[in-house]
Structure formats: C-alpha cells, structure tokens
N, C-alpha and C positions, 0 to 999 in steps of 0.2 A: 529469581526470575532470570530468564535467559537474556543475554546481551547480544544484540544483532549489530553487526558492523557492515558498512557499505562495501559491496563487492564490485558492482558495475551498473552502468546505465546503458541500455540497448538503444542506441540512436537510430538504428535501422527501423525500429518499431516505435518511434518517438510519440506517436499518437495513441499507442496502446496504454491502457490504464496500468498495466503491470510491467512497465519498461525498466523499473529500478529493482535491483536484486541485492539482497543482504545474506550474510551467513551468520550462523550461531557460533560465535567465536570459541566458546568453551568446548563445544563438541569437536571443533577442528583441533584445538589444543590437545584434547584427550587422545585423539586418533592420529596426530600428525606424524608419529613415528612409523605407523604401519597402515595408514589409510590407502586403500586401493579399491578401485571400482566405482563408487559413487557416494555422494552425500547430498544434502538438501540445501537448496537455495530458497529464500523466503521473500515475501512481500506482504503488504497489509492484507491482501485477500487471496493469496495463493502460497503454495509451497510445492516444489517439484524437484525431481531428482536431477542431479548434475553429475555427469560422469560418463565413462566410456561405453556403458551398455544402454545408454538412454539417448537415442538419436535426436530427439527434439531439443537437447541441451547444447547443440553445437552452434556457437556464436562466432561470427567473424570478428577477429580482434580489431580490424580496422573500423568496425561499426560500433564499438563500445567505448565508454569512458571508464577507465579504471586506473588505479595506481600501479597495477601489475605490469610487468613486461610481457611481450608476446609469448615468450617461452613459459613464464610462470602461469599466465592465463590458460595457455594450452595444457599445461600440466594439470591444472585444476579441472579442466574439461575432461581430462583423462582419468580423473578421480584421485589424483595425487596432490598432497599438500606437504610443503616443507616448512621448517621453522622460519626461513626467510620470508616466505609468503605470509605467514601469520604475523610476523613482525611488521611487514609493510602494511597489512590491513589494520593493525593497531597503531600505526604511526600518526604523528601530527600532520604529515603531508597528506595522508589519506583523508583526515578530517577536513583539511583545507580544500581538497578536491570535492569532498562531499558537500561542503558549504556552498561551493559553486553550483553543484547539482541541485541543492535545496533551493537556491535562488531561482534556477530555471523552473523548478517545480512550483514554486510560489507564483511565478509569472503565468504558468499554465493554469493554475487554479483561479487566478484573477481573471484571465481571459475566458476560460471555459464557463465559470459560474458567476462572474461579476462580483467576486469577493474582493474587499479592500484589505489593506495591510492589517488593520485591526481585527477583521474577521479571521484572516489566516492565522494571526498570532493566537487568537482565542482557540481556534481549532487545534493548532499544534500544542498549545499549553494544556488543553483538555485531553488530548489523545495520549494515553499512557504507555504505549509501546514505543520502540526505538525508531520506527519508520517515520520518515519525513518527506513524503512525496505525494503525488496526486492520488495514489492508490488508497489513501486513508479516507477519501471522500467518495461515498457511493452516489449520493444525490443531494441536491439542495431544493427543498420545497419552499414555496412562497410564503407559507404560514402553517399554523397547526391544523387548520381545516384541510389544506391541500395534502399535508403529511398523512393525516388520518384517512382521507379518502383514498389516496394511492396505496397506502399500506393495507387497508381493509380489502381493497380490490385484489392486491397481489397475494394476500393470504386466503382469498376465496371466501371471506366473511360476507361480503356483499358482491353483487354482480350488476352493475348499472346497465349492462346491455340487455338484461332481462326485465329491468324496471320492476323487480319484485318488492314485496313489502319491506324486507330488510333494507334494501337500498333506499327506499323512501323514508324510513323512520330511523335509520341508524344515525347516531350522533357522531359525525366524522370529526368535528372540532374537539369534542370531549375525548374521543379516542386518540387524536393527535396530541392533545395536552397530556394524556396519560403516557403516551409513548416518549414524550420529551423527558420524562423522569428516568428513562432507561439510559444506560451508558452508551448505547448505540446511536443516540440522538442528542443534538445540541441545538438549542435555540439561540440565535444571534440577536444582537441588540435591535435590529430592524424587524424582528419577529420571523425571519426566515428560519427554517429548520434544516440542519445538516444531518444526513444519515451517514454515520461513520462505519468503516469496515474494521472488524476485529477478527 
C-alpha cells in the first residue's frame, strides 16, 4: 500500500474540505533524480496534478503550512523534487508539524459536525488510509434511517419530491443499516452514522 506524507495545508482556503495535501512518498523517491514537469498531490477525496504545466496548482507560500522552505516549495510547484525535499518530508519535524495540523483538523471536525474526542478517535482509528484531516468525513447522519433516506435519494432509488410508491414503501432504516456494514460508513456510539471518503 502506498504511503502518503503531509505536504502542506492551504490556509487561504481553510474552509475548503480539501485544504490538506499529501504526496505519495515512494513515487517521489523513485523519480527524485529526474522528475520534471508535474506529479500528483492527494487528499481523502481528491488527487490533482502539481507542477509547472498545471496552473491551478500555484499556491502562495505565505498561505501554506509546510516544512519546506519557500525555495523548496516553489521547486515542487515547478515539478522538481530533490533528495533534501524528500528527507524533509520524511523527517520527525514534518511529523511534529503534521501533528499540529491534525489537531486543527480535529477541532474543525468537532465544530462542524459536533463530534467529540471519542468520536474523532473512532473515525481516525477506523479510516485505514494515511489521511488525517477533515476530508475523510463526507457527512454525519443523525441515525441509520437518516443515512438510508439521504443515500437512497442521492442514488435516485427513491424521490420524495414525487411522493411515488417507492418513496412511500422503501425501508430507509433497513437500507441505512445495510449501508453501515460497508467500509464507507461508520456508526458511532450515539447511533449517528459517518460517511467516510475513500
């Protein structure tokens, strides 16, 4: 399985679900000697190109939290990676910085979804990828019925606006309970259901 390490947090877009970026470290290592052009940055629900021919990947260094210097960060935005950059991303100092970002992200999840520390620990313990930010939570439903109702509506299985037979007789709670068995869903101790992004 790939290992993703923290690259930066975009503070200019701090309310954006996708404000934390990671890189797949093994791919950087494999290409560090001759990487030119672009590579991929990742989050729980996105991946995008990062490099000199992708204009949307230009971030202002003053608006990001990163272990890299301005010169190193701008090199990466230009599609270049050095061994020094890789070593910094793998350093204990980068992990300490990421721990600070994780704490900010935990506070965001608490404020946004009313999750307590135990809930967030359960979400992070259940989520099996390396990401540890708000992007791993798609939505928090109040219970299995709410989950089943919203998911059935979003999938087009039922349409409550039309009040058709399927909407009147569809068992939303049972559907929600079935969904909870899937890795994309997690039922918390208070019966709320979290939809996870993979």
